[in-house]
N, C-alpha and C positions, 0 to 999 in steps of 0.2 A: 128410061131417063127421067130426070127430075125437072118437071116443068109445071106451069100453072096457067090458068086463064083468069083474066080480070073480070070480076063479077060486077064491077062498076068502074067509072072513070077514076084512074089513080094517077097521082103524081109520082115521078121518080126523083128521089132526093139524092144529093151527093153524100149525105151522112145518114145513119139510122136514127133520125130524130125529127120530130114534128116541126122543129124550128129550122131544119136543114134547108139549104139552098136547093131549089127545084131545078133539075137539069133535063127533064123530059117528062113524058107522060104515056099512059096506056089508056086506050079507049075500052069501054066495056066490051067483053068478048075477045079481046086480043090475047094471044098467047105469048109466053116468054119463058126463058130458061132460068132456073134457079141455080146460082153459082156457088153457094156456100151455106153457112149456118146462120139461122135467124138469131137476132138479138132482141131482148125485151127492154123497152124504154123504162127508165126508173125515175125520171123527173121531167117537167114539173108535175106536181100531184095530179093535175087534170089529165095527164097523158100516161100515167103509170100503167104498165101492162100492155101497152101497144106493141105488137110483134112486127119487127122490121125484117124483111127478107131481101138478101142481095140477089139481083137479077141482071141479065143482059138481054137487050132487045134492040135490033137495028143498030148494033154497034155502041149503044149507050149502056154503060155499066153503072149501076147505082142501087138504091134501096127503095122498096115499096112497103107501104103499111099493109101487112097481111091481115091484121085485125084492128079493131078500134081499141081505145083504152080499156083495160081490164080483160082483154082477150075476147071481147064480144064481136059479133057480126063479122063473119068471114068476108073479107074483100076479095078473096082469091079462092079458086078451086084448084087443088093440085091434081095434076094429070100426067100421064106418061107422054114424053116428048114425041114419040112416034105417032101418037093419036092426033097430034096437031102439026105434024110435019116439021118439027124443030130438031 
């Protein structure tokens, strides 16, 4: 299965954008299910290259920032869902 673990505390946004409305959060070490295809943010310039990944956790469906701008610093470790009981 396609899941991930939060490597740090992460916001869950309603849209795949750093300016998006926050609808939830993940604590460091929490697992979640990846529900679709990531998108790469293309504006504003300071945020270009940030990878947003659609997830579901505790009934909340939204987007987390899998990387920082430019694709740096993974915020997420991808893992098999069975390994974390999801």
